BAMARLUM-779413 format. One record per atom (N, C-alpha, C, O): residue in one letter; atom name; residue number from 1; z, y, x. Coordinates in steps of 0.001 Angstrom, whole numbers, plus 500000, padded with zeros to 6 digits. Each point is the difference from the previous one (the first is absolute). Last residue first. Example, Ala and Ser with C-alpha at 12.3 -4.5 7.8 and 13.67 -1.06 7.14 Angstrom:
BEGIN
ATOM,S,N,2,507080,497750,512850
ATOM,S,CA,2,500060,501190,500820
ATOM,S,C,2,500730,501090,499230
ATOM,S,O,2,500169,501108,500509
ATOM,A,N,1,499761,493172,499781
ATOM,A,CA,1,500000,501190,499110
ATOM,A,C,1,500000,501200,500900
ATOM,A,O,1,500665,499981,501036
//
This chain:
BEGIN
ATOM,K,N,104,302156,106824,685960
ATOM,K,CA,104,499020,501092,499921
ATOM,K,C,104,500316,500959,498904
ATOM,K,O,104,499273,500973,499802
ATOM,P,N,103,504256,495840,503221
ATOM,P,CA,103,499207,500077,498764
ATOM,P,C,103,499078,501219,500004
ATOM,P,O,103,500334,501049,500551
ATOM,I,N,102,501566,495987,503631
ATOM,I,CA,102,500092,501349,499456
ATOM,I,C,102,499111,500075,498752
ATOM,I,O,102,498783,499840,500090
ATOM,N,N,101,503718,496412,503336
ATOM,N,CA,101,499087,500101,498873
ATOM,N,C,101,500193,501370,499351
ATOM,N,O,101,501032,500264,499383
ATOM,P,N,100,499892,498561,505969
ATOM,P,CA,100,500587,500100,498663
ATOM,P,C,100,498921,500143,498925
ATOM,P,O,100,498943,500585,500234
ATOM,V,N,99,500805,496794,504493
ATOM,V,CA,99,499480,501219,499393
ATOM,V,C,99,500573,500071,498584
ATOM,V,O,99,499814,499084,499198
ATOM,E,N,98,501382,498288,505712
ATOM,E,CA,98,500156,500025,498562
ATOM,E,C,98,499536,501348,499460
ATOM,E,O,98,500496,501048,500413
ATOM,I,N,97,498264,495925,504006
ATOM,I,CA,97,500370,501352,499614
ATOM,I,C,97,500013,500040,498482
ATOM,I,O,97,498977,499797,499345
ATOM,E,N,96,501372,496279,504700
ATOM,E,CA,96,499673,500301,498613
ATOM,E,C,96,500499,501390,499688
ATOM,E,O,96,501184,500300,500158
ATOM,L,N,95,497730,496351,504258
ATOM,L,CA,95,500446,501334,499614
ATOM,L,C,95,499530,500249,498582
ATOM,L,O,95,498802,500122,499745
ATOM,D,N,94,502227,495284,503489
ATOM,D,CA,94,499245,500656,498942
ATOM,D,C,94,500600,501366,499697
ATOM,D,O,94,501212,500138,499834
ATOM,G,N,93,500477,496406,503339
ATOM,G,CA,93,499016,500943,500509
ATOM,G,C,93,499173,500707,498954
ATOM,G,O,93,499094,500755,500351
ATOM,I,N,92,504826,496085,499409
ATOM,I,CA,92,498769,499280,500323
ATOM,I,C,92,498881,500935,500451
ATOM,I,O,92,498914,499533,500345
ATOM,G,N,91,507030,500174,499550
ATOM,G,CA,91,498748,500645,499597
ATOM,G,C,91,498790,499183,500419
ATOM,G,O,91,500075,499172,500908
ATOM,K,N,90,504739,500055,500028
ATOM,K,CA,90,499438,499287,498857
ATOM,K,C,90,498700,500631,499498
ATOM,K,O,90,499447,499558,498993
ATOM,T,N,89,503263,502247,504624
ATOM,T,CA,89,499510,498680,500413
ATOM,T,C,89,499353,499227,498850
ATOM,T,O,89,499237,499065,500244
ATOM,F,N,88,501187,506326,500865
ATOM,F,CA,88,500479,499039,499016
ATOM,F,C,88,499391,498636,500308
ATOM,F,O,88,498780,499839,499961
ATOM,T,N,87,502435,504991,502909
ATOM,T,CA,87,499031,498940,499755
ATOM,T,C,87,500644,498985,499061
ATOM,T,O,87,501155,499615,500184
ATOM,I,N,86,499640,505912,501254
ATOM,I,CA,86,500547,498732,499508
ATOM,I,C,86,498842,499042,499737
ATOM,I,O,86,499011,500360,499362
ATOM,N,N,85,502410,504545,503396
ATOM,N,CA,85,498898,499132,499578
ATOM,N,C,85,500580,498646,499632
ATOM,N,O,85,500696,499378,500802
ATOM,L,N,84,501023,505971,500114
ATOM,L,CA,84,500434,498645,499679
ATOM,L,C,84,498813,499223,499450
ATOM,L,O,84,499499,500303,498917
ATOM,H,N,83,501898,504399,503909
ATOM,H,CA,83,498823,499301,499492
ATOM,H,C,83,500429,498554,499788
ATOM,H,O,83,500236,499278,500969
ATOM,V,N,82,502677,505500,499384
ATOM,V,CA,82,499938,498557,500215
ATOM,V,C,82,498719,499485,499357
ATOM,V,O,82,499763,500210,498811
ATOM,I,N,81,502566,504821,503033
ATOM,I,CA,81,499002,499272,499220
ATOM,I,C,81,500067,498521,500372
ATOM,I,O,81,500100,499652,501176
ATOM,C,N,80,503741,504645,498844
ATOM,C,CA,80,499049,499243,500792
ATOM,C,C,80,499074,499253,499044
ATOM,C,O,80,500232,499964,498791
ATOM,D,N,79,503802,504403,501429
ATOM,D,CA,79,499109,499080,499302
ATOM,D,C,79,499100,499287,500990
ATOM,D,O,79,499647,500543,501047
ATOM,T,N,78,505406,501341,500006
ATOM,T,CA,78,498585,500344,500099
ATOM,T,C,78,499168,498957,499274
ATOM,T,O,78,500277,498804,500091
ATOM,K,N,77,504554,501290,500763
ATOM,K,CA,77,499537,500257,498637
ATOM,K,C,77,498525,500409,499973
ATOM,K,O,77,499464,500360,498951
ATOM,S,N,76,503375,496394,504734
ATOM,S,CA,76,499406,501294,499714
ATOM,S,C,76,499581,500103,498537
ATOM,S,O,76,499585,499013,499392
ATOM,N,N,75,502516,497447,503568
ATOM,N,CA,75,500607,500427,498740
ATOM,N,C,75,499480,501367,499579
ATOM,N,O,75,500665,500722,499257
ATOM,T,N,74,496645,495324,503747
ATOM,T,CA,74,500984,501069,500087
ATOM,T,C,74,500591,500280,498625
ATOM,T,O,74,499521,499480,498992
ATOM,L,N,73,498134,495950,503676
ATOM,L,CA,73,499901,501010,498952
ATOM,L,C,73,501120,501020,500154
ATOM,L,O,73,501061,499701,500548
ATOM,N,N,72,496838,496001,501917
ATOM,N,CA,72,500541,501244,500551
ATOM,N,C,72,499857,501139,498993
ATOM,N,O,72,499277,500965,500245
ATOM,T,N,71,498981,494553,499127
ATOM,T,CA,71,501460,499907,500001
ATOM,T,C,71,500661,501264,500541
ATOM,T,O,71,501221,500131,499923
ATOM,D,N,70,493957,498608,497357
ATOM,D,CA,70,500548,500631,501199
ATOM,D,C,70,501521,499954,499926
ATOM,D,O,70,500589,500410,499000
ATOM,I,N,69,495340,496428,498710
ATOM,I,CA,69,501190,500814,499760
ATOM,I,C,69,500558,500481,501331
ATOM,I,O,69,500191,499216,500930
ATOM,G,N,68,495967,497781,498025
ATOM,G,CA,68,499754,501368,500434
ATOM,G,C,68,501179,500918,499800
ATOM,G,O,68,499867,501220,500098
ATOM,E,N,67,499292,494478,496684
ATOM,E,CA,67,499849,500141,501446
ATOM,E,C,67,499765,501472,500308
ATOM,E,O,67,499558,500758,499136
ATOM,I,N,66,502497,495904,496475
ATOM,I,CA,66,499504,501261,500561
ATOM,I,C,66,499916,499908,501517
ATOM,I,O,66,500886,499447,500652
ATOM,S,N,65,499455,497497,494358
ATOM,S,CA,65,500178,499936,501456
ATOM,S,C,65,499334,501223,500605
ATOM,S,O,65,498841,500288,499702
ATOM,I,N,64,503268,499661,495212
ATOM,I,CA,64,498802,499724,500800
ATOM,I,C,64,500370,499926,501477
ATOM,I,O,64,500971,500611,500445
ATOM,I,N,63,502452,499884,496216
ATOM,I,CA,63,498914,499481,499153
ATOM,I,C,63,498711,499714,500765
ATOM,I,O,63,499198,499177,499556
ATOM,N,N,62,504966,502536,502396
ATOM,N,CA,62,500464,498972,499075
ATOM,N,C,62,498876,499408,499166
ATOM,N,O,62,500147,498905,499456
ATOM,K,N,61,499371,504824,503586
ATOM,K,CA,61,499951,498707,500695
ATOM,K,C,61,500489,498861,499107
ATOM,K,O,61,499740,498834,500294
ATOM,I,N,60,500499,505745,498339
ATOM,I,CA,60,498649,499453,499835
ATOM,I,C,60,499857,498642,500689
ATOM,I,O,60,499169,499183,499601
ATOM,S,N,59,504973,503301,500707
ATOM,S,CA,59,499698,499644,498609
ATOM,S,C,59,498663,499287,499859
ATOM,S,O,59,499889,499018,499266
ATOM,I,N,58,501435,502659,504991
ATOM,I,CA,58,500910,498928,499577
ATOM,I,C,58,499650,499528,498590
ATOM,I,O,58,499957,498799,499735
ATOM,Q,N,57,497677,504940,501978
ATOM,Q,CA,57,499667,498767,500708
ATOM,Q,C,57,500847,498829,499509
ATOM,Q,O,57,499474,498924,499715
ATOM,L,N,56,501533,505392,498666
ATOM,L,CA,56,498738,499501,499442
ATOM,L,C,56,499628,498672,500645
ATOM,L,O,56,499612,499061,499306
ATOM,D,N,55,504085,503173,502456
ATOM,D,CA,55,500306,499470,498664
ATOM,D,C,55,498756,499437,499331
ATOM,D,O,55,500059,498956,499349
ATOM,T,N,54,499369,503216,504790
ATOM,T,CA,54,500757,498756,500171
ATOM,T,C,54,500323,499364,498654
ATOM,T,O,54,499858,498789,499837
ATOM,L,N,53,498003,505513,500263
ATOM,L,CA,53,499134,498891,500393
ATOM,L,C,53,500738,498667,500108
ATOM,L,O,53,499490,498968,499564
ATOM,R,N,52,502188,505663,499504
ATOM,R,CA,52,499955,499017,498911
ATOM,R,C,52,499149,498776,500347
ATOM,R,O,52,499933,499051,499219
ATOM,C,N,51,500649,504884,503622
ATOM,C,CA,51,501330,499413,499820
ATOM,C,C,51,500017,498931,498907
ATOM,C,O,51,500961,499237,499910
ATOM,E,N,50,495098,503413,501009
ATOM,E,CA,50,500268,498987,501025
ATOM,E,C,50,501340,499307,499809
ATOM,E,O,50,500126,498811,500293
ATOM,E,N,49,497093,503105,495549
ATOM,E,CA,49,500836,500574,501046
ATOM,E,C,49,500338,498889,500989
ATOM,E,O,49,500259,498865,499600
ATOM,I,N,48,495143,500936,497575
ATOM,I,CA,48,501416,499674,499934
ATOM,I,C,48,500745,500741,501101
ATOM,I,O,48,499435,500277,501058
ATOM,E,N,47,495460,498386,496351
ATOM,E,CA,47,500689,501095,500678
ATOM,E,C,47,501491,499789,499775
ATOM,E,O,47,500451,499810,498871
ATOM,L,N,46,494890,496761,501005
ATOM,L,CA,46,501306,500450,499546
ATOM,L,C,46,500476,501199,500796
ATOM,L,O,46,499739,500108,501198
ATOM,L,N,45,495811,496555,497306
ATOM,L,CA,45,500331,501090,500908
ATOM,L,C,45,501270,500642,499458
ATOM,L,O,45,500011,500526,498887
ATOM,L,N,44,497428,494387,500523
ATOM,L,CA,44,500829,501074,499472
ATOM,L,C,44,500237,501023,501099
ATOM,L,O,44,500277,499641,501144
ATOM,G,N,43,496200,495897,497499
ATOM,G,CA,43,500484,500982,500965
ATOM,G,C,43,500789,501090,499293
ATOM,G,O,43,499548,500560,499001
ATOM,L,N,42,498604,493922,500339
ATOM,L,CA,42,500405,501258,499383
ATOM,L,C,42,500503,500921,501106
ATOM,L,O,42,500685,499553,500920
ATOM,S,N,41,496487,495253,498105
ATOM,S,CA,41,500603,501031,500827
ATOM,S,C,41,500263,501285,499222
ATOM,S,O,41,499290,500342,499055
ATOM,I,N,40,498724,495499,499146
ATOM,I,CA,40,500616,499511,501236
ATOM,I,C,40,500842,501073,500672
ATOM,I,O,40,500975,499669,500675
ATOM,D,N,39,496152,500750,495409
ATOM,D,CA,39,501245,499343,499606
ATOM,D,C,39,500708,499401,501212
ATOM,D,O,39,501016,499319,499858
ATOM,S,N,38,496283,504983,501075
ATOM,S,CA,38,499569,498850,499208
ATOM,S,C,38,501285,499342,499523
ATOM,S,O,38,501072,500601,500065
ATOM,F,N,37,499198,503722,501704
ATOM,F,CA,37,498735,499618,500619
ATOM,F,C,37,499369,498809,499300
ATOM,F,O,37,498779,499960,499850
ATOM,R,N,36,504707,504293,498865
ATOM,R,CA,36,499819,498554,499829
ATOM,R,C,36,498628,499635,500533
ATOM,R,O,36,498986,500497,499510
ATOM,Q,N,35,504642,503773,501155
ATOM,Q,CA,35,498616,499540,500127
ATOM,Q,C,35,499939,498482,499899
ATOM,Q,O,35,500516,499287,500861
ATOM,F,N,34,502636,505450,498518
ATOM,F,CA,34,500077,498589,499619
ATOM,F,C,34,498575,499491,500010
ATOM,F,O,34,499213,500369,499127
ATOM,N,N,33,503924,504200,502737
ATOM,N,CA,33,498713,499373,499719
ATOM,N,C,33,500214,498515,499764
ATOM,N,O,33,500796,499358,500687
ATOM,L,N,32,502913,503573,499811
ATOM,L,CA,32,498953,501018,500046
ATOM,L,C,32,498639,499441,499630
ATOM,L,O,32,499170,500698,499419
ATOM,I,N,31,506241,498121,499611
ATOM,I,CA,31,498711,499362,500242
ATOM,I,C,31,498928,501077,499913
ATOM,I,O,31,499757,500562,498932
ATOM,T,N,30,505596,499855,502462
ATOM,T,CA,30,498973,500432,499063
ATOM,T,C,30,498694,499308,500369
ATOM,T,O,30,499598,500009,501164
ATOM,A,N,29,505745,498226,499690
ATOM,A,CA,29,498852,500767,500497
ATOM,A,C,29,499120,500450,498846
ATOM,A,O,29,500201,499637,498841
ATOM,Y,N,28,503931,497705,500640
ATOM,Y,CA,28,500179,500612,501312
ATOM,Y,C,28,498911,500988,500398
ATOM,Y,O,28,500252,500906,500795
ATOM,R,N,27,499995,496463,495018
ATOM,R,CA,27,501390,500372,500243
ATOM,R,C,27,500174,500830,501276
ATOM,R,O,27,500942,500784,500106
ATOM,D,N,26,494827,497275,498580
ATOM,D,CA,26,500343,501174,499189
ATOM,D,C,26,501443,500462,500198
ATOM,D,O,26,500307,501172,499781
ATOM,V,N,25,498079,494764,502206
ATOM,V,CA,25,499509,501192,500699
ATOM,V,C,25,500396,501262,499244
ATOM,V,O,25,500374,500996,500619
ATOM,I,N,24,500533,494862,497337
ATOM,I,CA,24,500865,500219,501167
ATOM,I,C,24,499602,501286,500715
ATOM,I,O,24,500858,500812,500346
ATOM,S,N,23,496457,497839,496099
ATOM,S,CA,23,501306,500400,499469
ATOM,S,C,23,500993,500227,501138
ATOM,S,O,23,500843,500893,499905
ATOM,T,N,22,494827,497523,501140
ATOM,T,CA,22,499979,501408,499611
ATOM,T,C,22,501339,500450,499415
ATOM,T,O,22,500384,501159,500162
ATOM,T,N,21,499131,494257,501039
ATOM,T,CA,21,499873,500867,501173
ATOM,T,C,21,500052,501470,499611
ATOM,T,O,21,500728,500777,500618
ATOM,E,N,20,499231,495919,495958
ATOM,E,CA,20,501266,499993,500733
ATOM,E,C,20,499962,500960,501186
ATOM,E,O,20,500969,500715,500254
ATOM,S,N,19,495041,498752,497260
ATOM,S,CA,19,501048,500582,499163
ATOM,S,C,19,501325,500083,500747
ATOM,S,O,19,500662,501038,499979
ATOM,I,N,18,495742,496746,502087
ATOM,I,CA,18,499742,501444,499923
ATOM,I,C,18,501104,500686,499212
ATOM,I,O,18,500500,501049,500409
ATOM,A,N,17,499606,494249,499783
ATOM,A,CA,17,500318,500592,501307
ATOM,A,C,17,499798,501512,499992
ATOM,A,O,17,500813,500735,500561
ATOM,K,N,16,497943,496789,495585
ATOM,K,CA,16,501454,499972,500169
ATOM,K,C,16,500393,500700,501301
ATOM,K,O,16,500937,500798,500020
ATOM,I,N,15,494484,498635,499179
ATOM,I,CA,15,500556,500944,499031
ATOM,I,C,15,501518,500086,500157
ATOM,I,O,15,500563,501095,499991
ATOM,R,N,14,497107,495675,502703
ATOM,R,CA,14,499702,501391,500343
ATOM,R,C,14,500669,500997,499063
ATOM,R,O,14,500627,500950,500468
ATOM,E,N,13,501594,494261,500560
ATOM,E,CA,13,498808,500444,499277
ATOM,E,C,13,499827,501495,500218
ATOM,E,O,13,500987,500728,500103
ATOM,D,N,12,501710,497054,503787
ATOM,D,CA,12,500095,500066,498535
ATOM,D,C,12,498642,500325,499394
ATOM,D,O,12,499050,500341,500705
ATOM,N,N,11,502095,499538,504033
ATOM,N,CA,11,499636,498678,499479
ATOM,N,C,11,500101,499937,498486
ATOM,N,O,11,499736,498956,499403
ATOM,S,N,10,499388,505117,504574
ATOM,S,CA,10,500721,499570,498811
ATOM,S,C,10,499487,498639,499547
ATOM,S,O,10,498792,499771,499925
ATOM,I,N,9,501378,503789,504663
ATOM,I,CA,9,499373,498838,499374
ATOM,I,C,9,500883,499572,498840
ATOM,I,O,9,501211,499837,500145
ATOM,G,N,8,497870,504943,503190
ATOM,G,CA,8,500823,499071,499248
ATOM,G,C,8,499182,498864,499424
ATOM,G,O,8,498800,500140,499762
ATOM,S,N,7,501444,504268,504122
ATOM,S,CA,7,499163,498983,499362
ATOM,S,C,7,500912,498997,499318
ATOM,S,O,7,500976,499531,500585
ATOM,W,N,6,499266,505945,501381
ATOM,W,CA,6,500646,498734,499675
ATOM,W,C,6,498974,499085,499344
ATOM,W,O,6,499171,500448,499207
ATOM,I,N,5,501309,504411,503818
ATOM,I,CA,5,499053,499067,499385
ATOM,I,C,5,500708,498669,499824
ATOM,I,O,5,500409,499366,500972
ATOM,Y,N,4,500882,506257,499688
ATOM,Y,CA,4,500342,498605,500232
ATOM,Y,C,4,498974,499142,499275
ATOM,Y,O,4,499556,500335,498902
ATOM,R,N,3,501211,505141,503001
ATOM,R,CA,3,499314,499020,499158
ATOM,R,C,3,500414,498602,500419
ATOM,R,O,3,500141,499704,501186
ATOM,K,N,2,501732,505883,499189
ATOM,K,CA,2,499844,498645,500527
ATOM,K,C,2,499302,499113,498983
ATOM,K,O,2,500128,500178,498789
ATOM,M,N,1,499450,505255,501955
ATOM,M,CA,1,500509,499011,499067
ATOM,M,C,1,499723,498614,500583
ATOM,M,O,1,498864,499681,500353
//
């Protein structure tokens, strides 16, 4: 299984960027893992057919700047893995973990 590593930078607010990014990704791929490191960075592990990579790239480039895109893509229906790391320029480095209020 081929692996691709993409790095992205978003100038939008984190919540807005995450929402827009995941809605685009959901059209083309399956999110296997969603890892929030802080309010500065987010990692997504995606599974996608190789033939859909170009469409994902075009769509996602409209909202974030992407590096690491391979121009030698195939039309194969074979699944591949994309590691997408997104950095948010408006973050300050605080990691807040929201704990739900569970009644006793």
